[in-house]
C-alpha positions in Angstrom: -30.7 -59.0 -17.6 -32.7 -60.5 -14.7 -32.8 -64.0 -16.5 -29.0 -64.1 -16.8 -28.5 -62.9 -13.2 -30.9 -65.4 -11.8 -29.2 -68.2 -13.8 -26.2 -68.1 -11.4 -28.3 -68.5 -8.3 -27.8 -71.8 -6.4 -30.9 -72.4 -4.3 -29.3 -75.4 -2.5 -27.2 -73.0 -0.5 -27.8 -69.5 1.1 -26.0 -66.6 2.5 -25.0 -66.3 -0.4 -27.2 -68.4 -2.7 -24.4 -69.0 -5.2 -21.6 -71.3 -5.9 -18.7 -69.5 -4.1 -16.1 -71.7 -5.8 -17.0 -70.0 -9.1 -18.0 -66.7 -7.7 -15.8 -66.1 -4.7 -16.4 -63.0 -2.6 -20.1 -62.7 -3.5 -21.9 -60.7 -0.8 -25.3 -62.0 0.4 -27.0 -58.9 -0.7 -29.1 -57.2 -3.5 -27.7 -57.2 -7.0 -29.2 -55.1 -9.8 -30.1 -56.6 -13.2 -30.3 -54.4 -16.3 -34.0 -55.2 -16.7 -36.5 -52.4 -16.1 -39.7 -53.5 -14.4 -42.5 -53.0 -17.0 -45.2 -52.4 -14.3 -43.3 -49.3 -13.1 -40.4 -48.1 -15.2 -38.9 -46.3 -12.2 -38.1 -49.8 -10.9 -35.7 -52.5 -12.0 -35.4 -56.2 -11.3 -32.8 -57.4 -8.7 -31.7 -60.7 -7.3 -31.2 -61.1 -3.6 -28.2 -63.3 -3.2 -28.9 -64.1 0.4 -31.6 -66.5 -0.7 -32.0 -66.2 -4.5 -35.2 -64.3 -4.4 -36.0 -62.1 -7.5 -38.1 -58.9 -7.2 -38.1 -55.2 -8.3 -37.2 -52.0 -6.5 -36.8 -48.3 -7.2 -33.8 -47.6 -9.4 -32.7 -45.0 -6.8 -31.7 -47.7 -4.4 -28.0 -48.5 -4.1 -27.4 -52.2 -4.8 -24.4 -54.3 -6.0 -23.9 -55.1 -9.6 -22.3 -58.2 -11.3 -21.5 -58.8 -15.0 -23.1 -62.0 -16.3 -23.8 -63.4 -19.8 -25.2 -66.7 -21.2 
């Protein structure tokens, strides 16, 4: 979900905003979460790993995915 995906963001770095020792090859781009945006169920939450921002976008967009779990 969006909380789990955001938990791996490292805001002390950018492009990508993640620890590349633990997550090598991470592209500084948009990554879908499995969380639907309640305000518009045609949207889902994403994390932008260039800078760690979190927002929502139409589910029809093509973004990266990553498996995460707490």
